[in-house]
N, C-alpha and C positions, 0 to 999 in steps of 0.2 A: 567445452563450449557450452555456454548457458542456453538452456532451452527457452525459446520465445513462445510465450502463451499469454493469454489474457483471461480475464473474467469481466463481467460487466454488471453494473447496477441498473436494473430496469426501473426507470424513474416512474413510469406509469403504474406498474404493479407492485412497486416497492419490494423487489426481491433480487437476490444475487443470482446471476446466471453463470454457470461454469463453462470452461473452454470447450469441452466436447459438445455440449448442447449448442453453444453459439456457432461452432463450425458446421454442425449437422443441419440445424434449423435455418440459419440465416445465410450461411456462406460468407467467407471472409471478404469477398469483393464488395459486398453491400452493407456489411455490418456497421461500420463506423462512419458511413457517409450517407448522404441522401436522407430519406425519410426516417432512418433509424438513429441518425446522429444526435438528435435532440432527446431521444427516448432511452438511449443507452450511454452510460458513462463507463468507458473502458478503463481497466486497471491492469497494468502489466505485472507479470511475475518477476520477482526480484532476482531469482536464481538462488535464494537462500531459504532453506527449509521449505515451508509452504506459504511464504509471505508474498503479498501483492501490495501494490500501491493502495493506499487507503486503509490498510490494516492498522489496527492499534496494537502495539506491542508493549510489553512490560519487560524491562531489563533490570538485572541486578548485578552491580559491580562487586568485585571481590571484597571491597570494604563494607559491603552491606547496603550501599546507596541504591535505592530503587527509584526508577522513573518510568513514566508512561508517555509514549509519543506515537504519533501517526506517521506511517511511512509515506514519503513524498518522493517524486522524481524531479530532479533539477539538473539541467545540462547533461542529460543522459546518465546521471548517477542516481542511485537510490540512497535515501538517508532520511533525516528529519530536521526540522527547524528547532533550534534551541530557544530562540526568542522570536515569537510571532510578530512582534513590533519591529524587528530589524532582520527580516528573513535574508536579505542580501548579505548580511554579515555573519549569520549564525547557522548556515547549513552544514550539517555534519554527515558525512557519507558512512555507509556501512563498512567500507574498507577501513576507515579510521577506527570505528568502534570495535571491529573484529580483531584489530591488532592491540587493543587495550585490555582492560581488566574485566571484560564482560564474562560473567559466569554462565548466563543463559539468556535466551530470548523466549518469551512466551506470547503467542498471539491470544489476545483476550477479547477481540472484537474487531469492528471496522467502523469507519466514520459515518456510514449511512445507517447502519442498524443500531449502533451503540455510541452515538456522539457524547453521551453523558460521561463516558469513561475518560474523556479529555478535560472535563471540568474539575477544577480544584485549585 
């Protein structure tokens, strides 16, 4: 069973807050609602390695093809958009890529602290 946990981007202070800190300081009942909902952007754990929504990963296929994508959640599945202009047609889930030729995944940043990693 996949562990359910979150981290959150603190919009005001521009810093990532981990799961243990969020649970202890804010309590789960109030964290993503009310006064905190506009200050905290929650990102759910994917269940794969230490990857969360919003992480930027770099993957290398067995043929050497390298690509960089941001992890997204869509219809309760984690994956990435192949074409940002046609997201409804090009969402690829982690289940799909785990069963293909992926040699490794490496987390290289996240969309809040390292958006430049997605430019190119």
